[in-house]
VOLONU-788079 format. One line per field, with one value per residue: x, y negated, z of N, C-alpha, C, CB in turn. Coordinates in Angstrom, 3 decimals. Glycine has a CB too. Example, Ala and Ser with C-alpha at 12.3 -4.5 7.8 and 13.67 -1.06 7.14 Angstrom:
BEGIN
nxx 13.190  12.850
nyy 5.690  2.250
nzz 7.800  7.080
caxx 12.300  13.670
cayy 4.500  1.060
cazz 7.800  7.140
cxx 13.200  12.900
cyy 3.300  -0.030
czz 7.800  7.870
cbxx 11.308  14.084
cbyy 4.473  0.598
cbzz 9.046  5.725
***
This chain:
BEGIN
nxx 132.260  131.853  130.036  130.189  128.133  127.187  124.931  124.049  121.204  118.500  116.288  113.853  112.346  112.634  111.266  110.730  113.029  116.564  119.923  122.729  125.305  127.637  129.291  131.361  132.757  134.634  134.855  136.554  135.897  137.927  139.408  139.378  139.299  138.889  137.547  135.088  133.985  131.840  130.506  127.223  125.400  122.180  120.364  118.284  116.814  118.454  117.126  117.174  117.240  118.464  120.974  121.801  122.063  123.876  125.814  126.094  125.546  123.729  125.592  127.915  127.369  126.899  128.774  129.310  129.312  126.418  123.943  123.681  126.164  127.900  126.820  127.551  130.050  129.192  127.625  129.634  131.521  130.025  129.256  128.486  128.653  127.682  125.368  125.885  124.726  124.070  121.025  119.905  117.704  116.981  119.251  119.610  117.107  117.077  119.286  118.391  116.127  117.262  118.590  116.369  115.127  116.830  116.214  117.227  117.397  118.436  119.783  120.789  122.039  121.283  122.476  122.076  123.537  122.352  120.457  122.216  123.868  122.120  121.777  124.395  125.761  124.390  122.270  122.525  121.264  120.481  120.626  121.260  123.490  125.300  125.005  125.527  128.126  129.424  129.116  130.639  133.136  133.911  135.131  133.705  134.621  133.508  130.590  127.334  128.118  128.808  131.252  132.432  130.424  130.178  132.729  132.688  130.669  131.973  133.892  132.167  130.932  133.146  133.562  131.208  131.534  133.745  132.656  130.659  132.239  133.520  131.346  130.509  132.756  132.702  130.295  130.941  132.935  131.404  129.880  131.706  132.792  134.648  135.161
nyy -25.711  -22.232  -19.485  -16.304  -13.647  -10.374  -7.897  -4.859  -2.898  -1.590  -1.168  -2.454  -4.645  -7.715  -8.545  -6.211  -4.731  -4.252  -5.537  -3.618  -3.868  -6.432  -8.653  -11.386  -13.717  -16.509  -19.059  -21.395  -22.323  -21.750  -19.687  -17.015  -17.993  -17.262  -14.615  -12.284  -9.256  -6.644  -3.676  -3.337  -2.668  -1.750  -1.322  0.389  3.215  4.444  5.115  8.215  7.953  5.508  5.986  7.861  6.172  4.100  5.296  4.664  5.702  6.612  7.394  6.036  3.357  3.310  2.418  -0.054  -3.695  -5.433  -7.489  -9.982  -10.193  -10.841  -13.064  -15.761  -15.948  -15.651  -17.957  -19.913  -19.330  -19.761  -22.361  -25.495  -24.462  -23.200  -20.678  -17.877  -15.234  -12.097  -11.811  -13.632  -14.245  -11.892  -11.188  -13.595  -13.920  -11.704  -12.347  -14.783  -13.835  -12.152  -14.086  -15.578  -13.836  -14.171  -16.646  -18.761  -21.163  -20.540  -22.178  -22.701  -24.061  -22.378  -20.153  -18.238  -15.498  -13.878  -15.512  -17.551  -16.016  -15.252  -17.740  -18.711  -16.524  -15.284  -12.816  -10.186  -6.895  -6.141  -7.637  -6.573  -5.904  -3.693  -2.980  -5.389  -5.875  -3.580  -4.054  -6.381  -5.576  -5.587  -4.034  -2.145  -1.499  0.622  0.720  -0.348  -0.930  -3.463  -5.067  -4.173  -4.746  -7.497  -8.441  -7.805  -9.542  -11.937  -11.879  -11.918  -14.404  -16.098  -15.733  -16.858  -19.515  -20.224  -20.003  -21.940  -24.266  -24.227  -24.624  -27.177  -28.661  -28.377  -29.724  -32.335  -32.974  -32.855  -35.150  -37.101  -39.716  -39.929  -41.839
nzz -13.854  -13.452  -12.066  -12.701  -12.587  -11.546  -10.460  -8.744  -7.979  -5.890  -7.397  -9.810  -8.979  -7.443  -5.199  -3.811  -3.932  -3.175  -3.058  -4.003  -4.797  -5.635  -7.854  -8.453  -10.579  -10.727  -13.048  -15.022  -17.487  -19.125  -17.984  -15.515  -12.163  -9.553  -7.504  -6.257  -4.948  -3.894  -2.468  -1.139  1.738  1.454  3.408  3.076  1.377  -1.517  -4.570  -6.455  -9.294  -9.615  -8.521  -10.416  -12.622  -11.817  -10.222  -7.640  -4.430  -1.405  0.563  -0.238  0.367  3.033  5.032  4.028  3.940  5.141  3.464  4.797  5.945  3.905  2.852  3.452  2.134  -0.514  -0.831  -0.482  -2.563  -4.819  -4.644  -6.026  -8.580  -11.811  -12.067  -13.761  -15.743  -17.386  -18.666  -16.718  -15.064  -13.721  -12.028  -10.575  -9.306  -7.551  -5.890  -4.834  -3.459  -1.508  0.020  0.804  2.585  4.672  5.487  4.044  1.487  -1.505  -4.156  -7.429  -10.485  -13.500  -16.099  -18.991  -20.540  -22.421  -23.736  -24.614  -26.235  -28.298  -29.469  -30.156  -31.153  -33.406  -35.113  -34.222  -33.598  -31.045  -27.851  -25.460  -22.782  -23.061  -25.807  -27.278  -26.469  -27.467  -30.240  -30.501  -29.808  -27.158  -24.399  -21.739  -18.648  -16.367  -16.625  -15.704  -13.170  -10.836  -10.986  -13.412  -15.343  -14.894  -15.622  -18.344  -19.075  -18.589  -20.681  -22.888  -22.407  -22.738  -25.490  -26.448  -25.559  -27.135  -29.717  -29.525  -29.218  -31.689  -33.409  -32.579  -33.313  -36.115  -36.612  -35.791  -37.637  -39.919  -39.687  -40.010  -41.979  -44.821  -46.757
caxx 132.698  130.834  130.123  129.637  127.685  126.394  124.542  123.351  120.089  117.755  115.148  113.625  111.592  113.362  110.443  110.768  114.345  117.694  121.203  123.660  126.666  127.719  130.601  131.334  134.002  134.610  135.462  136.634  135.677  139.091  139.874  138.911  140.128  138.618  136.587  134.610  133.177  131.604  129.308  126.393  124.470  120.857  119.553  117.145  117.163  118.719  116.483  118.028  117.419  119.429  122.269  122.155  122.437  125.009  126.792  126.094  124.619  123.550  126.841  128.878  127.044  126.640  129.677  129.514  128.676  125.024  123.933  123.924  127.585  128.620  126.028  128.338  131.044  128.473  127.292  130.867  132.178  129.148  128.938  128.754  128.888  126.536  125.163  125.821  124.547  123.423  119.633  120.105  116.528  117.033  120.283  119.347  115.936  117.488  120.130  117.496  115.262  118.082  118.776  115.057  114.941  117.675  115.731  118.052  116.910  119.588  119.469  121.907  121.722  121.528  122.784  121.873  124.343  121.469  119.956  123.350  124.306  121.192  121.983  125.740  126.222  123.144  122.292  122.689  120.008  120.148  121.481  121.521  124.928  126.042  124.972  126.224  129.553  129.891  129.205  131.678  134.423  134.216  135.018  133.167  135.172  132.577  129.249  126.331  128.730  128.818  132.500  132.602  129.464  130.483  133.904  132.241  129.922  133.004  134.442  131.095  130.799  134.278  133.287  130.141  132.146  134.584  131.758  130.020  133.246  133.695  130.149  130.538  133.820  132.177  129.279  131.567  133.585  130.349  129.391  132.809  132.795  136.026  135.280
cayy -24.452  -21.198  -18.262  -15.256  -12.715  -9.185  -7.141  -3.581  -2.977  -0.360  -1.077  -3.556  -5.734  -8.475  -8.626  -4.938  -4.110  -4.839  -5.495  -2.593  -4.254  -7.749  -9.108  -12.794  -14.218  -17.953  -19.337  -22.838  -22.595  -21.223  -18.442  -16.675  -18.640  -16.651  -13.516  -11.595  -8.081  -5.797  -2.870  -3.903  -1.728  -2.342  -0.998  1.200  4.361  4.218  6.194  9.068  7.460  4.403  6.646  8.433  5.074  3.302  6.081  4.208  6.504  6.201  7.594  4.994  2.054  3.475  1.570  -1.328  -4.805  -5.779  -8.745  -11.135  -10.251  -11.429  -14.213  -17.003  -15.904  -15.876  -19.392  -20.694  -19.114  -20.254  -23.766  -26.420  -23.671  -22.744  -19.245  -17.296  -13.782  -11.531  -11.740  -14.337  -14.228  -10.685  -11.304  -14.777  -13.651  -10.803  -13.088  -15.708  -13.079  -11.732  -15.267  -15.937  -12.954  -14.715  -17.987  -19.740  -21.472  -20.500  -22.827  -23.014  -24.175  -21.069  -20.044  -16.847  -15.116  -13.321  -16.660  -18.182  -15.106  -15.384  -19.046  -18.917  -15.294  -14.762  -11.732  -8.853  -6.161  -6.118  -8.460  -5.897  -6.030  -2.586  -3.009  -6.565  -5.679  -2.610  -4.708  -7.415  -4.974  -5.830  -2.783  -2.281  -0.520  0.728  0.276  -0.283  -1.288  -4.923  -5.655  -3.851  -5.518  -8.926  -8.733  -7.799  -10.790  -12.981  -11.836  -12.387  -15.830  -16.760  -15.729  -17.835  -20.842  -20.457  -20.227  -23.240  -25.287  -24.178  -25.221  -28.610  -29.241  -28.455  -30.774  -33.652  -33.214  -33.089  -36.508  -37.984  -40.250  -40.095  -43.023
cazz -13.288  -13.577  -11.275  -13.550  -11.554  -11.843  -9.271  -8.872  -7.044  -5.605  -8.307  -10.742  -8.372  -6.423  -3.993  -3.088  -4.034  -2.461  -3.764  -3.535  -5.185  -6.273  -8.325  -8.849  -11.156  -10.921  -14.351  -15.234  -18.905  -19.837  -17.382  -14.163  -11.145  -8.257  -7.627  -5.065  -5.288  -2.736  -2.286  -0.078  2.348  1.266  4.579  2.636  0.538  -2.937  -5.321  -7.274  -10.663  -9.533  -8.354  -11.722  -13.518  -11.339  -9.480  -6.244  -3.627  -0.016  1.303  -0.622  0.961  4.476  5.817  3.329  4.650  4.822  2.716  5.672  6.261  2.767  2.381  3.533  1.058  -1.770  -0.863  -0.655  -3.858  -5.898  -4.385  -7.143  -9.791  -12.583  -11.878  -15.099  -15.753  -18.557  -18.188  -15.455  -14.192  -12.886  -10.991  -9.759  -8.466  -6.470  -4.958  -4.130  -2.537  -0.370  0.860  1.369  3.749  5.745  5.801  3.329  0.139  -2.416  -5.424  -8.314  -11.911  -14.106  -17.520  -19.387  -21.699  -23.459  -24.496  -25.283  -27.291  -29.431  -30.095  -30.694  -31.798  -33.982  -36.081  -33.639  -33.423  -29.632  -27.001  -24.185  -22.528  -23.662  -27.279  -27.813  -26.217  -28.461  -31.555  -30.485  -29.444  -25.748  -23.654  -20.386  -17.716  -15.252  -17.023  -14.636  -11.893  -10.828  -11.478  -14.829  -16.138  -14.761  -16.457  -19.737  -19.247  -18.693  -22.040  -23.767  -22.142  -23.388  -26.937  -26.661  -25.423  -28.316  -30.858  -29.277  -29.521  -33.140  -33.988  -32.289  -34.125  -37.481  -36.660  -35.697  -38.921  -40.890  -39.531  -40.296  -43.354  -45.262  -47.613
cxx 131.526  131.106  129.415  129.396  126.967  126.112  124.021  122.328  119.444  116.555  114.997  112.987  112.390  112.590  110.548  112.145  115.400  118.950  122.088  125.118  126.600  129.150  130.432  132.721  133.839  135.432  135.443  136.363  136.817  139.504  139.228  139.866  139.936  137.632  136.218  133.770  133.031  130.400  128.532  125.459  123.066  119.911  118.244  117.677  117.404  118.113  117.468  118.267  118.385  120.834  122.725  122.659  123.750  126.141  126.871  125.077  124.602  124.815  127.854  128.632  126.848  127.491  129.993  128.860  127.220  125.035  124.253  125.395  128.428  127.946  126.837  129.369  130.381  128.113  128.542  131.461  131.334  128.766  129.376  129.098  127.576  126.505  124.922  125.656  123.923  122.015  119.594  118.901  116.547  117.998  119.974  118.169  116.296  118.332  119.274  116.642  116.036  118.307  117.471  114.774  115.756  117.241  116.510  117.515  118.113  119.176  120.757  121.346  122.068  121.811  122.731  122.686  123.522  120.988  121.073  123.856  123.417  121.422  123.329  126.356  125.021  123.374  122.482  121.328  119.534  121.131  121.606  123.039  125.732  126.126  125.718  127.730  130.148  130.103  130.334  133.057  134.868  134.048  134.488  133.726  134.233  131.210  128.258  126.959  128.964  130.100  132.709  131.684  129.753  131.710  133.560  131.463  130.878  133.541  133.424  130.929  131.927  134.100  132.220  130.703  132.997  133.719  131.057  130.981  133.483  132.551  130.140  131.605  133.353  131.164  129.916  132.322  132.553  129.811  130.467  132.754  134.236  136.212  134.336
cyy -23.486  -20.049  -17.192  -14.046  -11.510  -8.479  -5.780  -3.568  -1.612  -0.188  -2.329  -4.787  -6.424  -8.532  -7.358  -4.289  -4.866  -4.691  -4.419  -2.921  -5.623  -8.000  -10.528  -13.158  -15.706  -18.247  -20.834  -23.252  -22.102  -19.855  -18.228  -17.307  -18.049  -15.511  -12.961  -10.424  -7.216  -4.898  -3.535  -2.815  -2.348  -2.121  -0.313  2.295  3.922  5.384  6.957  8.539  6.276  4.975  7.251  7.354  4.416  4.116  5.675  5.018  6.020  6.361  6.484  3.681  2.113  2.531  0.233  -2.454  -4.974  -7.152  -9.941  -11.294  -10.835  -12.708  -15.506  -17.071  -16.200  -17.356  -20.208  -20.548  -19.636  -21.725  -24.638  -25.699  -23.453  -21.227  -18.640  -15.790  -13.364  -11.135  -12.348  -14.277  -13.045  -10.886  -12.459  -14.549  -12.747  -11.543  -14.064  -14.985  -12.602  -12.915  -15.705  -15.107  -13.426  -16.121  -19.100  -19.919  -21.603  -21.071  -23.127  -23.253  -22.829  -21.178  -18.556  -16.506  -14.389  -14.466  -17.357  -17.330  -15.208  -16.686  -19.144  -17.690  -14.617  -13.529  -10.338  -8.209  -6.203  -7.009  -7.860  -5.883  -4.926  -2.678  -4.202  -6.436  -4.664  -3.279  -5.731  -6.875  -5.276  -4.512  -3.080  -1.142  -0.464  0.170  0.572  -0.318  -2.793  -5.521  -5.391  -4.660  -7.015  -9.298  -8.721  -9.084  -11.971  -13.032  -12.324  -13.896  -16.614  -16.802  -16.766  -19.255  -21.191  -20.757  -21.583  -24.372  -25.382  -24.905  -26.737  -29.321  -29.401  -29.582  -32.150  -33.983  -33.507  -34.504  -37.535  -38.436  -40.537  -41.367  -44.098
czz -13.246  -12.610  -12.093  -12.656  -12.153  -10.525  -9.683  -7.744  -6.821  -6.534  -9.141  -10.114  -7.274  -5.112  -3.148  -3.059  -3.258  -3.320  -3.140  -3.875  -5.849  -6.708  -8.839  -9.375  -11.406  -12.168  -14.579  -16.681  -19.769  -19.321  -16.016  -13.159  -9.744  -8.473  -6.264  -5.546  -4.046  -2.958  -1.159  0.427  2.254  2.447  4.199  1.714  -0.908  -3.702  -6.221  -8.679  -10.702  -9.366  -9.672  -12.679  -13.095  -10.719  -8.019  -5.467  -2.181  0.818  1.013  0.107  2.473  5.330  5.135  4.131  4.221  4.160  3.607  6.027  5.120  2.271  2.386  2.406  -0.295  -1.909  -1.168  -2.049  -5.028  -5.717  -5.562  -8.445  -10.525  -12.446  -13.265  -14.974  -17.079  -18.126  -16.784  -14.521  -13.234  -11.712  -10.028  -8.811  -7.289  -5.433  -4.158  -3.088  -1.310  0.577  1.525  2.613  4.952  6.156  5.126  1.916  -0.798  -3.765  -6.187  -9.716  -12.540  -15.598  -17.881  -20.633  -22.763  -24.354  -25.264  -26.435  -28.517  -30.188  -30.809  -31.363  -32.462  -34.857  -35.522  -33.429  -31.978  -28.881  -25.601  -24.006  -23.204  -25.173  -27.853  -27.600  -27.192  -29.811  -31.622  -30.096  -28.018  -25.000  -22.245  -19.548  -16.517  -15.591  -15.911  -13.242  -11.957  -11.416  -12.968  -15.717  -16.064  -15.601  -17.942  -20.040  -19.337  -20.122  -23.060  -23.632  -22.819  -24.903  -27.278  -26.573  -26.643  -29.539  -30.742  -29.634  -31.020  -33.843  -33.779  -33.103  -35.563  -37.614  -36.615  -36.985  -40.006  -40.842  -39.870  -41.747  -43.750  -46.111  -47.157
cbxx 133.292  130.775  129.480  130.597  126.769  127.132  123.478  124.349  119.049  117.285  113.875  112.770  110.279  113.647  108.988  109.792  114.759  117.890  121.909  123.287  127.315  127.233  131.184  130.917  134.368  135.168  134.718  137.991  135.481  140.253  141.403  138.826  139.823  138.061  137.153  133.785  133.819  131.406  129.646  125.586  124.869  120.234  119.261  116.055  116.052  120.264  115.353  117.432  116.065  119.084  122.193  120.943  121.325  124.525  128.150  125.779  125.005  122.435  127.448  128.821  125.798  126.908  130.969  128.930  129.450  124.104  122.581  123.109  128.083  128.715  124.782  129.047  131.747  127.194  126.667  131.894  132.466  127.881  129.615  129.891  129.545  126.620  123.951  127.089  123.664  124.228  119.091  120.442  115.257  117.464  121.669  119.073  114.817  118.275  121.257  116.590  114.637  119.443  119.345  113.933  115.334  119.138  115.766  119.543  116.048  120.131  118.661  122.979  122.516  120.337  124.196  120.386  125.500  120.245  119.272  124.476  124.323  119.739  121.880  126.636  126.912  122.459  123.342  123.462  120.173  120.171  120.930  120.909  125.198  125.411  123.537  125.700  129.780  128.891  127.885  131.283  135.478  133.291  136.395  131.595  136.647  133.130  128.804  125.495  130.083  128.633  133.683  132.358  128.035  130.721  135.018  131.364  128.928  134.166  134.893  129.767  130.799  135.585  132.832  129.005  133.004  135.487  130.710  129.571  134.565  133.778  128.891  130.777  135.088  131.535  128.291  132.521  134.444  129.234  128.895  134.136  131.910  136.463  135.006
cbyy -24.656  -20.676  -18.430  -14.909  -13.425  -8.234  -7.902  -2.327  -3.966  -0.356  -0.823  -3.086  -5.216  -9.892  -8.879  -3.987  -4.007  -4.164  -6.882  -1.253  -3.191  -8.872  -8.160  -13.726  -13.462  -18.725  -18.591  -23.333  -24.069  -22.183  -18.448  -15.112  -20.118  -17.700  -12.403  -12.554  -7.267  -6.644  -1.348  -5.145  -1.409  -1.785  -2.257  0.320  5.425  4.078  5.626  10.424  7.052  3.439  7.733  9.156  4.027  2.314  5.948  2.685  7.994  6.992  8.956  4.758  1.500  4.923  2.316  -1.271  -6.106  -5.774  -8.947  -11.003  -8.869  -10.418  -14.387  -17.107  -14.520  -14.998  -19.849  -20.275  -17.625  -19.407  -24.245  -27.355  -22.313  -23.200  -18.950  -17.647  -13.318  -10.300  -10.242  -15.765  -14.193  -9.458  -11.511  -15.986  -13.008  -9.608  -13.838  -16.431  -11.874  -11.157  -16.412  -15.731  -11.516  -14.738  -18.195  -19.298  -22.789  -19.043  -24.125  -21.860  -25.371  -20.153  -20.679  -16.576  -14.238  -12.555  -17.655  -18.437  -13.674  -15.317  -20.141  -19.365  -14.330  -15.844  -11.985  -8.927  -4.710  -4.669  -9.887  -4.420  -6.014  -1.284  -3.031  -7.860  -5.218  -1.454  -5.387  -8.517  -5.444  -6.951  -2.050  -2.271  -0.890  0.018  0.962  0.978  -0.480  -5.420  -5.107  -2.385  -5.239  -9.292  -7.721  -6.548  -10.995  -12.720  -10.415  -11.669  -16.094  -16.046  -14.321  -17.638  -20.906  -19.235  -19.093  -23.361  -24.977  -22.718  -24.593  -28.846  -28.373  -27.124  -30.618  -33.711  -32.010  -32.123  -36.723  -37.301  -41.551  -38.868  -42.674
cbzz -11.883  -15.018  -9.827  -14.759  -10.566  -12.856  -8.453  -8.798  -7.548  -4.155  -7.532  -11.857  -7.812  -6.918  -4.368  -3.700  -5.474  -1.064  -3.723  -4.133  -6.146  -5.314  -9.444  -7.646  -12.476  -9.660  -15.500  -14.818  -19.125  -19.719  -17.253  -13.956  -11.110  -7.233  -8.509  -4.117  -6.460  -1.487  -1.963  -0.583  3.849  0.023  5.372  1.907  0.593  -3.230  -6.166  -7.362  -11.265  -8.352  -7.264  -12.338  -13.558  -10.338  -10.116  -6.141  -3.683  0.609  0.955  -2.121  0.321  4.894  6.084  1.878  4.406  6.117  2.051  6.942  6.603  1.622  3.250  4.903  1.024  -1.837  0.486  0.376  -4.055  -5.966  -3.082  -6.776  -9.448  -14.102  -10.893  -15.926  -14.556  -19.140  -18.180  -15.731  -15.025  -13.731  -11.638  -10.655  -9.300  -7.037  -5.710  -5.132  -3.258  -0.856  0.030  0.323  3.392  5.303  7.267  3.295  0.135  -2.577  -5.189  -8.317  -12.607  -13.874  -17.863  -19.639  -21.257  -22.819  -23.562  -24.290  -26.783  -28.943  -29.051  -29.602  -30.762  -34.800  -37.036  -32.303  -33.872  -29.076  -26.916  -24.153  -21.034  -23.281  -27.770  -27.148  -24.770  -28.597  -31.889  -29.529  -30.392  -25.141  -23.588  -20.383  -17.281  -14.048  -18.338  -14.788  -11.621  -9.419  -10.687  -15.060  -15.663  -13.276  -16.178  -20.028  -18.086  -17.683  -22.391  -23.442  -20.627  -23.035  -27.405  -25.626  -24.153  -28.590  -30.951  -27.794  -28.798  -33.626  -33.375  -30.806  -34.067  -37.886  -35.506  -34.488  -39.320  -40.670  -38.114  -39.992  -43.473  -46.057  -49.071
***
């Protein structure tokens, strides 16, 4: 089981930044079975360049739950799941840092769709989410928003799983001796 996750943040550094939005889609390898999405009040100022990129501004998050108010839900929905994200180190580090501030050691196995894409969908000029999705015909409703990017990552992940299964089937047939 997989928890496909995307976050939006106040900046690039997990040590200094905070999460402003999170989306989680639980996937069983075939389809989405559960989901959770929420704006998050970062309890700090959202810089203008982040608002320009994401559309998330200080007014939008003013009444949103703080991270500690959604932390339990995040732990529960990702329990016994592989944490999957596009450029997983970024998202995972931010989530870990938010939990660290609460005194909780958040640990999950991780999987990166950038790395998987390079392995199972080779030959693309760029593996950034926007560019790889454009090339593969995956539409992103709400680019640079957690739910939109996470759903696009789900579709990319499903393509990767299909290609992986195809490759494994070819390999097993290649090892089969007919005579």
